[in-house]
N, C-alpha and C positions, 0 to 999 in steps of 0.2 A: 504494499500499499504506499509506503513511504516513497519508494522508487517511482509509482505511477504519478504521485503528487508531484515530485521533483521533475518529471518528464513533463507533467502537464503546465508546470511553471515555465519551463523552457521553451516549451511550444508555445506558450501565450507571449513570452518575450520576444519570440521570432516574429510574430504575428504583429505586435506592437511595434517593434522597429522597423518592419517593412512596410507598415502603415503610416507611422508616425515619425520615423527616425529616431535616431538617439536621444535627442532632446525631449523628445516626446514620451521617452520610457520613465514612468514614475512608478513607484512600488505600490501606491495605492491603486492605479489602472492597471497595473500588472495584476494585482490581486483578484480585481474584478474579471478582468480577461481570463484568468485560470481558474476561478472559482475556488480561490484559497484564502486564507487570511495573511494579513500584512506580516503577523507574527512568523508563520510558518515560512514565508520567503526570507526573512532575516534569519530564521533558524538554520536554513538550508546553503544561504548564499552571503550572509553577514551584511551585505550591503549593496550598493549600486555596482561598484567595481568588481564584485564577486558575480552578479548577475552578468554582466557583460562577458566577463571572461569565460564563465561556463556556457553562455549562449553561443559564443563564438565557437568552442569545442562542440556543441550541439550541432551547430549548423555545418561545419566541416564533416562529422560524422555522418550526418544525414546525407550530403553530397555524395559521400564515399559511398553509401548505401545504394543511391540511385546510380552510380556511374561504375559500380564494380562489375567485374567480369561474369558475364553468363555465357551459356553455351548457345548457339544458333540451332537452327533446324538439322544442319548437318554435324554439328558436334561443336567443339572449342573453336572459337574465332583464331585465325593466324595472327601472329604478332602485330603486323601492319593494321589490320583491321580493328583489332582490339585497341590500338593506340588511338585510332581514329574515334571510334565509339565511344572511348571514355570521356573525349573532349566534346565531341558533339551532343551527347546526352545533356549537357549543361545549357543546352538550347531546347528545352521541351515546352510545349505549349500546354503545361500542366500546373495548376494552381499552386502546389506544393513546391515545384521547381522555381517557379517566379518567385514565390516568396522567400524560399532560401536564397536565391542569387539577389533578390533585392535587399534582403537583410546583411549578406555578406557585402554588397557593395557600399551600403551605409556605414558600416563598420570601417572598411577601408577608407572611405572618404574623411571620416570622423576623426582617423587617427592623425590626420594632419594637424587638427587643432586640440586634439585630447591625446598627450604622449602617452598616457597610462594603459592605452590599448595597442601601443606599438609592439612591445616584446611579444604578447599573445599572437598579434596579427602574424608578426615575421615567423614565429614557430609554426603556425598553421600553413603560411604560405611555403614555409621551407619544406613541409611534410608533403604539400601538393607537388612541389617541385620534384622532390625525390621520386614520388610515385611516377610521375610522367617520365623522369629520367631513366626509371627501371623499364619502363614499357619501350621506351627508345632502345635501350640496351638490348632489348630481345629482337627488335627489328635489325638493329646494326650491332652485333655482338663484339666486332673488331675496335668499335670506337671507344677512346679512354674515356673515364668518367667525369672528368672535367668539361669536356667538348658535349657530352649528354646533358650534363646539368646545364650548360648554358643554352643550349637548344631548348631545353624544358623552361628556361626560365622566360625565354622569348614567346614560346606557345602560352605560357600560362598568363603572361602580360597582356598579349594580344586577346586571350579568351576574356580576360576582365573588362577590357575596352568594349570588345564586341558586345559583351553582356550588358554594359551601361547602355549601348545605343539599342540594342533589342528592347531592353526593358523600358526605355523611353520612347518606344514605337519610331525610331529613326531607322532601324533595320528590321525586317521580317526575321523569323527563325530560320526560314529557308536560305536566305541572304547570308545570315550569319555563319550558319553552318558550311555554307560553299567558301567563305573566306577562311574558315578554319581548315577544310580540306586542303585547300591550296596551300596555306601554311605548313601544313604537315608534310606535303609533298616537297615543298621548297627546303624545309628542315632536312628530311631525308636525303634529298639530292645533293645537298650542301655536304653532309657527313660523308655520303658515299664517295664524292669528288676528293675529299679531303684524306680520306682512309679507305682507298679501294681495294686494298687487300688484307694485309695483317694476319694475324694467327686464326681468326675466326671466320664464320661465314660473312659474305658480302652483305651489304645493305640491299634490300628489294629495289629494283628499278622502278621509280615513283610514277613512270609512264605505262607500266605495265601491271602494277600491284591493284587489287581489287580496291574499292573505296565503299565505304558505309554509307548508304543514300538517306536512308531513313533516320528518323529520330526515336525509333522504339524498335525492340527486336520481339 
């Protein structure tokens, strides 16, 4: 029961942040949104800083769940397609995904003015970069880790920028996914040119590798 209430508070905090922004997050409003007492919120999270820190973790974990690897109709996805898929699933016309992306974007933007958010955001962002770098490493196993990390940093930074435009209706989800697919091809192509051989398998040829066309499997 305690876990359920804690989750309800974090879900409520995500909704409030997505709807009203960081400045609109008040403990009293959060209590009403989550259907709990303010005392219970303070018990679990101590104060506003704790709420924000744990909400960021909740958002990151939830994004990990809806972008996690799943098998396709013919079995596991190949490494290239799984990389694309994990990024493209961030652009789903689904209320939970939009809410999650909006709240993440608000936390990211607020860190410019609220330094206390920066450490936790940096940690969450680094985890995301490492996850994408690991997927790139499966596509291009001969590429050294620093190059994979740099490529992952570019892809995740682009995704955050595209997400902002998508959420503000400056881009459709289809157009955002198209840009993301092109960026993945460009990164793999660059890695393949820089490390064409090495001791492992070669990177896939971006011009012939299959692409993930939909936003759900």
